[in-house]
C-alpha positions, 0 to 999 in steps of 0.5 A: 726186168720183167719175164715170162715163167716159161712152164705152167702148171698143166706142163709140171702136172703131167711131168709129175703124172709121167714120174708116178706112172712110170712114164711112156715116151714123151711125146715130140722129144728130140732124143739128141743124145741117140745120135752120135755121127762122127765129127767132120774133118774141121770138128777133129781139127777143132778139138785137136786145137781145144786140148793145144797148150802149144797156142798159148804164150805159157805153153801150158795152157788150152781152151779144155785148161778153163773148160774141163770136160768133165765139171761141164765145161766149166772150170775144175777148180774154186778159184772167183777166176782163172789165171793166165797170162805168159807165165800162168802169173796174171788173175782173170777178171771174171769165173770161168763160165760153162760153154755147154748147150751154146749152141742154140745161142744168138747174137746180142739182141734186146727182145722185143719186149726191150729185153736183153738179149745173146751173146757170147760171154758174162757181157754178151760182148761176142756175137758166134760161137766162132768168135768168142772161141778167137778171143781168150788167145790173145788174153793178156790174163788167159792164153797172153798171145800178142797178136793172130799173128802170133797164134798162127806161128804157133799153130805151124808148128803144131803136130796137127799143122798139116791137117790144117794144110791138107783142110784150108791149103799149103798156103794156108799159114802165110795167110794169117788173117784167114788162118786165125779164122779158120782154126775159130771156125773150126773149135766153132764147129767142134761144139756144134758137133761133138754131142758133149756140148749138147748131150741132153743125157740127164737124169731129168731128161730120161725123166722126160722121156720116160725112161727115169723116174725123180725121187720124192725130193727132186719132185718136191724141188722140182715144183719148187723151181718152178713155182712163181711164188717160192724159187720162181726160178724157172722164170730165168731157166725156163725147165718146160720143151720148147715148142719144137719139141726139144728139151730146156737149156735151163737158160732164157739166154736174158741178163739181170742185176742181182746185187752179187756182193763184192769179191775180195778174192778177186786181184782187182777188188783192192781198188775200192774205186775198182768197179765190175759194170757189166753189160753197159761197160763191154768192150766196145763202148757200144752199151756206154748209155744204157746207164740201167744195164749197168752190173747186169749179167747173162743168166747162164745154163743150170745144166751142169751148174752142180758139178761147178765149184764157183757161182756168179760172174766174179765167183764170189761163192762156192757152193750150189747152197752159199749162192741159193741161200743168198738167192733166197735170204739176200733181202730177208737178212742182208747182213750174211752177205754184204759189210756192215757201214760205219753206223752198224748200217747194211752195207748192201750191193756192195759190188756197184755204185750207188747211183745203180743200186736200183738197177738191181732187181728187187721186184720178181720173187724170190728177191721182192722181200725186205727185212724180218720177213719169211725166204720165200724158200726154207733151209730144207726147201733150197736142198730139195731144189739142191736135190733137183739141180743134181738131176741136170748133170748131163752122163745120167746111168740107169 
C-alpha cells in the first residue's frame, strides 16, 4: 500500500526548535485535556454498564475487564487473546486492542486512492462505537450471552436498572431490541464524553503545547520516527497536528499486511491449516472477493503503546523492543522470527497461505530490505524510538 508521509521536514524542525527554546504555546492548539465537563445521564449510565460484570454469562467479565484504563484501555496482561465464555475457559482469536482515541474514526470505506480505511475491530467489521460496543456481549468466546435478549434480561436485574428505565422508559425492558440498542448507545456516549478516552495528556502533547521539553534521546527518537529513510513510522502513524489544530491520533485508520509471524500461543493455530486472514475474511463476507486484502489488519493508534503487554493482532510479540526489532529486521534477519523449512531455508510469512505472500508490504521503508542489508534502525536507534513512544502515554505530570 502506498501511503503519504504526514509530517514534513519543516514541521519536524519547528518542533525541535520549540523544544530547544522552551517554547511558547503552540498556535491553533486544541487543548482537549483542559475541558472537564460532567458526563450526561446517558454517558454516566454507559460508564456503569462498561464496568458491570453481571451482564456476562460468567458474571465475571465486563468491558473494563479487557479494556483496562491503566493500560490505555487495552488488556493489562500478556495473553495473546483474552479468555471468555460462560466459564472464562475459552480463548479469543485476536489480541484485545486499545479503544482510546476512536471517537473520530469513521465507518469502513475505501479512500479516493483505493486504500481501505476506517471501521472498528482489527478487521473493520463494525461501523461505529455503538456497534462495536455490542458485539462482545453475544460473542461465545467473550461475554458469551446466547442472544441480545439474554443480555437485556441480565441488564434488567442490574443495580442501575431503575436508572435505565428512568432514562429510556418504564417499559424499556419489554422492548428488548430497543433496550439492547439503548445499552450500546449509552456505551458509545460514555466513550465519546469521558475525556479519559481522548485525554491528549501525554508528554508529547505538552511538548506541542510548549509546556514540556523532550530529552535528547526522545528528540532523536522523534526524528527517527518521522524520517522516511529510517523508521518511517509516520507514514501510517502520523505525528503532526491535524488541519484543524487538533493533536495527532498516531494512526491513519488504514490497513496493512506486515507478515506477522504465526503465534503458537493461540490455540486456533494448533491446526496448521487455520489462518486468520483479516480484512478479506471478516464477518459478513463483504470483502471475500478481495484476495489482495487477505492478511491486512487495522493500523492501531500508537498512543499509550508503551503500556501494552502484547503487540499486533495475534499478540505475537510481548515487548515494544521485540515489536520494533521485527519491523526493521523482518527482511534483513528473517531467521529471528520465522521457522525453518526442512531444507534449512526460512519459512517466511508463515501465518499466511502461500498465495497471499505477495500481499505483504515489502516496498515501504523499513520493509524494503534483503538478507545481508543493514536494518533501517540500529539497536540504539530502536531504543531512541521507544523513548519517544513512551512520551505518548497519557497522564504526564510535569
